[in-house]
C-alpha positions as CSV (number, residue, x, y, z in Angstrom):
1,R,0.0,-0.1,-0.5
2,Y,2.9,2.8,0.7
3,A,6.2,3.2,2.4
4,T,6.5,6.5,4.7
5,V,9.1,8.4,6.7
6,N,8.6,8.8,10.2
7,N,9.6,11.8,11.9
8,D,12.3,9.8,13.0
9,E,14.0,9.1,10.0
10,D,12.4,4.8,9.9
11,V,10.2,4.5,7.5
12,E,7.0,3.0,7.7
13,I,6.0,0.1,5.0
14,S,1.9,-1.5,4.7
15,W,1.1,-4.4,3.0
16,E,-2.3,-6.2,1.8
17,V,-2.7,-9.8,0.6
18,D,-5.5,-11.5,-0.4
19,A,-6.1,-14.2,2.9
20,S,-8.0,-17.0,0.3
21,V,-5.2,-17.9,-1.4
22,Q,-2.8,-20.3,1.3
23,V,0.9,-20.1,0.2
24,D,3.3,-20.2,2.6
25,G,4.8,-17.0,4.0
26,Y,5.9,-13.0,3.3
27,E,9.2,-11.9,2.8
28,L,9.3,-8.0,3.2
29,Q,13.1,-6.9,0.6
30,R,14.7,-3.6,0.4
31,S,16.9,-2.1,-2.4
32,T,19.0,1.7,-2.6
33,D,18.1,0.6,-6.3
34,F,14.6,-0.8,-8.7
35,A,17.2,-3.6,-10.0
36,G,18.6,-4.9,-6.2
37,P,19.7,-7.2,-5.0
38,W,16.9,-7.1,-1.9
39,T,18.0,-7.8,0.9
40,A,15.3,-9.4,3.1
41,L,13.9,-7.6,6.3
42,D,10.7,-9.8,7.7
43,Y,8.6,-12.8,6.6
44,Q,4.9,-13.5,7.7
45,L,3.4,-16.7,7.8
46,F,0.4,-16.8,6.2
47,N,-2.0,-16.7,8.6
48,G,-4.9,-16.0,6.8
49,T,-4.3,-12.4,7.6
50,S,-4.6,-9.9,4.7
51,A,-3.2,-6.4,6.4
52,F,0.5,-6.3,7.6
53,T,3.2,-3.7,8.5
54,Y,6.8,-3.2,9.2
55,I,8.7,0.0,10.8
56,D,11.9,-0.3,9.2
57,N,14.6,1.0,11.3
58,G,17.9,0.4,9.1
59,V,17.8,2.9,7.1
60,D,19.7,6.4,6.3
61,A,16.0,8.0,4.7
62,D,17.8,11.7,4.8
63,R,20.2,10.5,2.1
64,Y,18.5,7.6,0.2
65,S,15.8,6.7,-1.1
66,Y,14.3,2.5,-0.9
67,F,13.1,0.2,-3.4
68,Y,10.3,-2.0,-0.6
69,Q,8.6,-5.1,-2.1
70,L,6.8,-8.3,-1.2
71,A,7.7,-12.0,-2.2
72,V,5.8,-14.4,-1.7
73,I,6.6,-18.3,-0.4
74,D,5.2,-21.3,-2.6
75,S,5.4,-24.4,-0.3
76,C,8.5,-25.1,-1.3
77,G,10.4,-22.2,0.1
78,N,10.3,-20.4,-4.0
79,E,10.1,-17.0,-4.3
80,A,6.7,-17.2,-6.6
81,M,6.0,-13.6,-8.0
82,Y,7.0,-10.1,-6.1
83,S,4.2,-7.7,-5.3
84,N,4.5,-4.4,-7.2
85,M,7.5,-2.1,-5.8
86,A,7.2,0.9,-3.2
87,R,10.1,4.2,-3.4
88,T,10.0,6.6,-0.3
89,I,10.5,9.5,-1.6
90,L,14.4,11.2,-1.0
91,L,14.2,15.0,0.1
92,D,17.2,17.9,-0.3
93,A,17.4,21.0,0.1
94,E,20.8,24.2,-0.1
95,P,20.2,27.6,0.7
96,Y,20.9,30.2,-1.5
97,D,22.1,33.8,-1.4
98,N,19.5,35.4,-3.6
99,L,17.5,34.5,-0.3
100,T,15.0,31.3,-1.4
101,N,15.7,28.1,-0.4
102,Q,15.7,24.9,-3.4
103,L,14.2,21.6,-3.1
104,F,14.2,19.4,-5.1
105,W,13.1,14.9,-4.4
106,N,12.4,12.1,-6.9
107,D,8.6,11.7,-7.4
108,Y,6.9,9.0,-5.2
109,E,6.6,5.1,-6.7
110,G,3.9,2.7,-6.7
111,W,0.7,3.8,-6.2
112,S,-0.4,2.1,-9.3
113,T,-3.4,5.5,-10.5
114,G,-0.3,7.8,-9.9
115,I,-0.1,11.1,-7.2
116,A,-2.4,13.3,-6.9
117,Q,-0.2,16.6,-5.4
118,Y,2.0,16.5,-3.1
119,W,2.1,19.4,-0.4
120,I,4.9,21.2,1.5
121,A,5.2,21.6,5.1
122,R,7.7,24.5,6.9
123,T,9.5,24.9,9.5
124,T,10.8,28.6,10.7
125,D,12.5,28.8,13.7
126,G,11.5,25.4,15.4
127,V,7.1,26.2,14.6
128,A,5.6,24.8,11.6
129,D,3.9,26.5,9.2
130,P,-0.2,26.5,10.4
131,F,-0.8,25.3,6.8
132,P,1.1,23.9,3.8
133,L,3.8,26.0,2.0
134,M,2.7,25.4,-1.2
135,T,0.9,22.6,-3.4
136,I,2.5,21.4,-6.3
137,G,2.1,18.4,-9.0
138,P,4.0,14.8,-9.7
139,Y,6.8,14.9,-11.9
140,I,8.0,18.7,-11.2
141,G,10.7,17.2,-8.2
142,W,11.9,20.9,-6.9
143,Y,10.3,23.5,-6.1
144,D,12.3,27.1,-4.5
145,D,10.5,29.3,-1.5
146,D,11.6,33.0,-0.9
147,L,12.2,33.9,1.7
148,T,12.3,38.6,1.0
149,N,9.5,38.2,3.4
150,L,10.9,36.7,5.9
151,I,13.3,38.8,7.2
152,Y,12.2,38.9,11.2
153,T,13.5,35.0,11.7
154,Q,16.8,33.1,13.2
155,G,16.9,32.2,9.7
156,N,16.5,27.9,10.6
157,F,14.3,26.1,8.1
158,S,13.1,22.5,7.5
159,Y,10.8,20.8,5.0
160,R,8.5,18.0,5.0
161,L,6.9,16.0,2.1
162,M,3.7,14.7,1.0
163,A,2.8,13.2,-1.7
164,I,-0.9,11.6,-1.9
165,E,-2.6,8.8,-4.2
166,N,-4.9,10.1,-7.0
167,V,-8.4,8.8,-6.5
168,G,-9.5,6.0,-8.6
169,N,-7.2,3.1,-6.6
170,P,-8.7,-0.9,-7.6
171,F,-9.0,-1.7,-3.3
172,G,-10.2,1.9,-1.8
173,Y,-7.3,3.4,-0.8
174,T,-6.4,6.9,-0.5
175,D,-3.3,7.3,0.8
176,T,-0.5,9.4,1.9
177,V,3.2,8.9,2.6
178,W,5.8,11.5,3.8
179,S,9.3,12.8,2.7
180,N,12.4,12.5,5.0
181,K,12.5,16.3,6.9
182,V,15.3,18.7,5.9
183,S,16.8,20.6,8.0
184,L,19.1,23.9,6.8
185,Q,20.5,28.1,7.9
186,Q,19.9,30.8,5.5
187,I,22.8,32.7,7.5
188,P,22.1,36.6,8.2
189,R,22.3,39.4,5.3
190,L,22.7,42.7,7.2
191,F,25.6,42.6,10.4
192,I,24.9,46.3,13.0
193,P,28.2,46.3,14.8
194,N,27.3,47.9,18.3
195,A,30.6,49.2,18.9
196,F,33.4,50.9,17.4
197,A,37.1,52.2,17.2
198,P,37.5,55.8,16.7
199,S,41.0,55.2,15.3
200,G,39.9,52.0,12.9
201,V,38.8,51.4,9.6
202,N,35.2,52.6,9.5
203,Q,35.7,56.4,11.2
204,V,32.1,57.3,11.6
205,F,29.6,55.4,14.1
206,I,26.3,55.7,11.2
């Protein structure tokens, strides 16, 4: 169903199976590349349950985008088939001297109906904005945050990105997933001294 990055930078994966089809079990796998290699994370024996959730703590979600898939294991211990793949969102950002922060990210992958839109959430000096900074469509992958109206701050900003699933999921879901959080600082552009030396370089206090 989804793979979302939690606030503490681990990844929560949720999946659903057809509980009426008896198999040996299900193996959750992770990779940093679409083509593998794949690392086995979790194994669930078939017990008639259809919905599962797993928290992946062994990740570096602020450096890598991760792929997840489910392998169906048959009674001979073979990987008989695979689920769709889900790919997490890796968000990155750079502060620029023109008082903008540029955000860039990879699109979330895994929903058959695609992404309806992204919401950009911003925190300024530790205080979260009450509304999304911007809503933006898929396949764009970047945004410039103009900070010229935010001159009375300490210059500390953090961002997260939320993807919203498009309508029409055949199983009736409309899920949301989050990216990692990025934090950065805009350095001050104006320095005002509180003392001066008459015999120094600046002879006039002004």
